[in-house]
N, C-alpha and C positions, 0 to 999 in steps of 0.2 A: 245314626249314631254320630256324635260329635267328636269322638276320638277316644283313645285309651289312656287312662291315668293309672300310674303305679304309685301306691301309697306305702311308704316305708316308715313305719311308726311302731315303737315297742309297746305303747300303751294301747291295748286291745280295744278299750272303750272308745278312745279318740279315733283310732284307725277306722273302726266300723262306722262311727258317727260321720266321719268325713266321706267314707265310701258311699254311704246312703245318700248324702247330699249331692255328690257328683253323679250318681245314677239318676237321681231325680232331675238333675239338670241336663240329662241326655247323654252322659258319658258312660263308657264301659270302665269299670274300676277293679283293680286287683290290689290285694293287701299282703304285705309280709312284715315281719316284726324284728328283724335284725339286719345288720349291714351286709354280712356275707350273702345271705339268701336274697337280699335286695339287689346286690350286684348281679348275681346269677340270673334273677328274674328280669332285671333291666336288659341284660344281654339277650335273653331269649325272647322276651315280649316285644322289645323295641317300642316302648310307649310313646305317645305324643307329649306327655307331661309327667314329671315325677314330683310328688309331694314327699319331702325328705325331712325326717326329724334330726335334730342336731345330735342328741344324745342317744346312741344306739349301742346295743351289745354286739360283740364280736368284731365290728368294724364301725367306728364312729362316723357321724354324718359328714364331717369336714373331709376326712380322708376318702370316704366313699364318693363325695361330690367331686373331689379332685380326679379320682380314677374315671368317673363317668365323663367328666369334661374333657379328659384326654382322648376318650374313645368316641365321643359324639357331641352334637350340639343340642341335645334334647333339653327343652326348657326345664328348669328345676326351681321349685319354690321351697325354701327351707322353713321348718317350723321349730320353734324353741321357746323355752321358758325363760331364757336369759334376755335381759333387757339392756345390758351395758352396750354402749355404742361400739366398743372394741369387738364385741361378739358379733354384732350385726355386720360390721365391715369384714370381720373374719369370714363370715358366711359368704359374703359377696366375693371376697378374694379367692375363696376356694372354687368359685365358678357358678354359684347360685344366681338366678336371674331376679329373684325377689325373696323377701324375708318377712315372716309373720310371727309375732310374739304371742305365745299362749298366756291367758285364755283368749280365744278369738271367736268372732261370729262366723259360723260356717258360710253365710251368704257372702262375707268378705273374701273367704278363700276362693269361692267360685268366681267372684268378680275379679280377683287378682289373677286367677288362672285364665280367664277370658282375655284380660289385658296382656298378659305375657304371650299367649298364643297369637293374639292380633299383632303384637310387635314382631314375632318370628315370621308370621306369614306376610306381613305387610311391608317388609323391608324392600324398598325400591333401589335405593342407592347403597350398594354393598361395598363399594370401595370409595373412600374419600382421600383426596390429596390436598394438603395445604402446605405450600412451601416445600420444605425438604421431608415432610412427614407424610406417610401413606398408612392408612388404617383400612384393613380388610375386615368388614364386619361379619362376613360369613365364616371365616376360619379364625377370627380374632387374632390376626397377626398385625404387627406394626413394624415399619421400617423407617429409619432416619438416614437420609442421604444414601438410600439403597441398602443399608445394613440392618439386619433384624435386631430388635430390642425385646427383652422379656418384660412383660408387664402383667400385674395381677388383673383379674377380671374387673375389680373396682376401678383400678387405674385406667383400663381400657374404656370403661363406661364414662369415666371423667374426661378422658382425652376426646372421646366422641362428642361429648357436649361442647367442649371448647372448639372443636373443629367445625361443628355446626353453627357456631356463633363467632366467626373470626372478627377480630378488631372491636368486639363488643365488650363493654365492662359488665361482668356478671358478679353479683353479690353472692355471699355464701348461701343465703336462702335460695337464690335462683339456682345455684349449682346443685344444692340438695334436691330441690323439686324436679329439676330437669334430668338429674342423673340417677338418683337413688329412689326416694319416695318421701312423702310427707312424714313418714315415721322418723326420719333423721332430723326433723326440725329442731333447731336449738343446739345441735352438736357441732358447733363451729370449729372447735379444736380438731375434731376427727377429720373434717374436710381439709383443714389446713395441713394436717399430717399427710393426707393423701396427695394433695397438691405438691408438697415438698418432695415426696418420693417420686412422683411423676416427673417433676422437673429434673431430678438427677438422672433419670433414665433417658430422657429425650434431649438432654443438653449435648450438643456436638460443636466442637471447634469454638467453644466459648459463646455460642449463640443460643440464647434462651427465649423461646417464643412466648412462654407464660410469664407475664409481668404482673407485679403487685401494684394495684392502684390504691394507695394508702387512703384509708377511710371509706373505701368503696367496695373493693373486692379484687378480682383478677381479670386480666384481659389477655386473650390469645392473639398475638400479633403476627400476621403473615403478609407478605408483599402482594400475593396474588388474590387476596380477599376482594 
């Protein structure tokens, strides 16, 4: 058995369809159809992966994702019919590891699940320090000059990308591909907004490591790179 997947989806047809595909791929799969029962089952089952619908009765997917993320690091893939970039980033901000828009190919869900699980199991460097900034990828905590700062999950993912590529100019397309996924291709303004918010959070004593390279993209500048 490759692991246990919890599917929280109010559309019974879609939930059962996804369940069958995960079982064919060698996973054990459980299904529930509303947010409150999903939360209870997640706490009792302790799954290896959660497939979470955005629009759920009793407790919506975003709020449920926030609660789950406060309690554990279980990988979460969010499903939704909404295609707006703000909704996609909202899902990531709530703590989701990936995001798939309906309708989708079930083989893609399995491939995304495998990729997320590989990232979780394959993390070698759990703590990164660049200059005054330290990022702990295990508990998703960030400090600047030793003081904790509060970042959304999307901002943490973006900061991790910058920290892995110090002093390197990254275009918007590169940031999208390295941080989120190809689904964000073309949403330049959404990336700009995330960078602007991240800058405000990590700025200390007037020193800003994320620089705009006009006409090219952004560069994370640190002395110890």
